N, C-alpha and C positions, 0 to 999 in steps of 0.2 A: 504493500500500500504506500509506504514511504517512497519507494522507487517511482511509482506512477505520479505521485504528487510532485516529486522533484523534477521529473521530466516535463510536466505541465508548466511549472514555474520557469524552467529553462527555456521552453518554447516561447512563452510570453516575453521573456527577457530578450531573446534573440530577435523576436519580431519588433519589439519596441526600438531596437537599435536601427532597424530599417525604416522607421517612421520619423519624419521631420520633428525636430525638437519642439517646435511650436505646437505640434499636435499631441505630444505625449501627455500634456497636462489634462487632456480630455479623456484619457483611457481610464474608465471606471472599473470595468471587469474585462479580463483578457479572454473574451469569447472569440475563438478562432474557428473558421470553417474553410474547407477547401473548395466549396462550390459557392459561387456568387449569388446574392439575393435576386429575386425577380424584379421586374420593372415596377415602378411605383404605380399603383392603381389610380384611376380617375374618379373623383367624387366631388360632390358639392359640399361646401362648408355649412354646417348647421348654424342657425342664428345664435348669437351670443346670448347666454341665459340671463346675465345680469351684469351691472357695472363691475369692473375690477378683474374680470376673467381675461386671461391671455391665451392665445391660441398656441397649442403644442401639436405640430403636425404628426400624422401617422408614420409608421416605419415598420420594416420587416425585422423581427427579432428571431432568434434561433433557439430551438429546444430539442428535446430528445427525438421528436418526430419530424424535425426539419424546420424550415422557415414558417413563421406564422405572423399574421398582420396585427399590429397594435393600432387600433383606430386613433385617428386624430381627435383631439378633444379640447374643450375650453377648461383651463385650470387656473387656480388662484396662485399668484406669486407668493413665495415665502416671506417676502418683505417688500416694502415700498421701494421703487427704483430698480427692482430686479427684472431682467429680461431673460428669456429662454433661448439657449443655444442648442439646437437639435443634435442628437447623436448621428453618427453615420458609419458606414462600412468602408474600410480602407484596405487596399491591396498592398501587401508587403511580405517579403520572405516566403513567397509561395502560398500564402494563405490570406483569407479575408478576416480582418480584425475589427471588432466593434469598438468604436470610440463613444463612450457614454456622453449624453447631453448634460447640461448644467445650467444653473441660474447665476447671473452675474450682472454687473452694472452696464455691460456692453455685450453685444452679440459677437461671439468669436467665430472661428473657422468651423464649418460643418461640411467640408468636403466638396464645396461647389455644387451640392445637390439641390435641385429645384423642387423643394417641397411645396411650393405654392403658398398663396394667401399671405404674401409679404416676405416669405423666405425664398427668394429667387435664386439663391446660390451664394450671394455675398450680402452680408448685413441683413437688416430687417426693416421693412417699410410698412408693416401692417398696423403699427401703433407705437405709442411712446408715452413716457411719463412727463407730466407737465405740472409743476407745483404740487407734487405729491399725489396727483390724480392721473390715472391711466386714461389716455385718449385713443380713439380708434380712427384709423384711416379708412373711411367708408369706401374708398375706391377698390380695396382688395380684401375687406373683411365684411362679414354679414352681420349687421347690427340693426336693431329696431330702434329708431330714434325717439319713439314715444316712451321707451324705457331707458335708453342710454342717451344722455345729452352731451357728453364730452366726445365730440367727433370733429374730424377735419377731412378735407379732400386733398390728396396728393397723388396726382396721376403720374404713372410711369409709362411712357410710350416706347414700345419696343419695335424696331424696324426689322428685326431678325425673325424669320419665319421658321427657324429650326425647332422642331419639337424635341424636347428632352425629358424623358421619364427615367433616366438612369438613376439607379439607387445606390451606387458605390463610387468611390474615388480610386483612381489608379487601375492598372491592369488593362486587359483587353476589353474595350467597350465601356470603361469607366470614365468619369470626368477627369480632367487634367489640371484642375484648380490647385493652386498652392496658396498658403496663408499670405494675406497682405500684411503690411506693416501694422495696420490697425488691429487686425485679427491676432497678430503675434503679441501685441500689447494686451489685448483682452485675455489671452491665454494665461498671462502672468498675474491677472487680478484675482482677488479672493472670490472663490466660487462656492455655491451651495448645490448639493446634489439634488436629484429629483425628489419631489415631495412624496409623502406617504400615499397620497391619493394617486399620484402617477405610478408608483411602483405597484400598487394594488390593481390599478388599471391594466398594467402589463401582465400581471399574474392571471387576472381573469381571462385575458385574451389567450394566454398560454394553455388554459384548461378547456377552451372552446375549440373543438375539432373543426368547426366550420371556418375558423380563421386560418387553418393550415393551408399553405400554398398548394400542397399536394391534393387538397380537397377542393379549394375554390379556384384553382388554376390562375391565380393572380387577380381575381375579381371577388374580394370578400363581400359577404352580405352585410357585414357591419364594417364599413370603411371609415366612418366617423360618427361621433356622438356629441351631444351638447354638454355632457358632464362626464367626468371620469367614472368608470365602473358601470356605466349605463349601456347595456347591449341590446335593449329592446324598447319599443314604445316610441313616444314622441321625441324628436330630435336625433333619431338614429337614421343614418343614410347608408345606402349600399353603393358599391362601386358601379361605375357606368362603363359602357363600351367606349374605348378610346376613339377619338375622331368623330363623335356623334353629339357634338354640343354646339348649337348655333350661337351667334353673337361674336363680339370682338372685345379686345381689352384696351382700346385706345381712347375711348371717350369717358370723361369723368362723369358724364350725366347718366350713364347707364347703371344698372344695379347688378352687374355681373360680378361674381366672386370666383374667379378662375383659380383652380388649383394646379393647372398645367399650362400656363401661358407660354407663348413662343419664347424659348430660351430663358425663361424666368423673368420676373419683374424686378430688375435691379435698379438701385438708386446710385447716383454718382457719388464719388468720394467727397464732393463738395455739395452740401445740401442746397436745394433750390431755394431761391428767395421768394417770399410771398408776392403774389400779384405780378410776377415776372413772366415774360413769354418763355416758351419752351426753349431749352438750350441743350446742346449736345454734351454728353458726358464721356465720350471716348469708348463706350461699350456698346454702341449701336442703340442706345436708349435715350430718351429725353424725359425730363421731369417738369412738372407744372403744378404750382400751388393754386388752389381754388378757394381761398379764404379771404373775405373782404376786410377782415380786421385781424390779420394774423401777425404774430411776432416772428422774427427771424429765428429759424430752428437752430439748434446747436450744430456747429459745423465741425465738430471733432470726429472725423472719420465717417464711415458709411453706415453707422449704426442708427442714426436718426432717433436718438433717445430724447430729443426735445422738439416736439412738433409745434406747429403754429398754435396760438391760443385756441382752446376748445371752442367749437361753435355750439352755442346753447340754442337748441331748436325751440321755437315758440309754437309754431303750427305743427300739428300731427303730420308725420310723413313716414308711415310704417314701411318697413322693408323686411317682411317676414317670408317672402316667397322669392328666393334667389333664382336668377336665371343662370344659364350656362354659357361658357365661352368656348370657342373652338380652340383645341389644344395646339 
């Protein structure tokens, strides 16, 4: 028994040597697999259940029976100012290694994976903290403004039509992203691991055979849920057939909440100024603020943790029925 344990520890240590130093801080558990995870499923984001919830995208985890899908869900941050950096699978040393997600003041490196809903591969544009209150970017998140009043609109226009559902970094078919300077700095900050609600959410998924990739063939019946641990009833959505979603992701006036936009919805390293015309960011995307009384967001990196001042909606404008975008 001691020999087996020693071998596993040695395997993890050798794998970590092959991983960039900036990424090593994210490794929570040395889960290693020789077969890569399936492509990310396509699904619609459930409406945010209440103010203060932050979106944590779904991901493929690995258990005794192979890969299983952990549904995306809305979760409460462990403290004010904390943002979620999703975990990701990375190729190195001949195996796929899971890099666990974490909470921190900035969003760090998550493998360049396009998880959608603001996690386009670099940074996060789905929401941000402003004066101790979390605000939502309605362009890429599904919120009902009759319930949630701290919102803003920041559109990211992407001119690249490449569809990217890759679920791992490195290796054949994986993303080629490397940590940016801002992501390297974020990796050195103090982090908080997944909350109890998040770990229980993953455990429940691991016990549900319908979540296994070998059973659902990459299209889980529970692709996302409104709250952690909820796998049935209201707020639970199933995966959809890729390429069968009308709409586009270029107009701030639509209600689309795309989880697989073309090449991700990335924000430039310099935050867009409010009321400014669209400007190029060097990544084939453009950003545009649509707030008539917005403050200039924090410009420290691509994490956008200081959005324009929240827009307090006076007239009811519910958004409980999200539309779909073309992936």
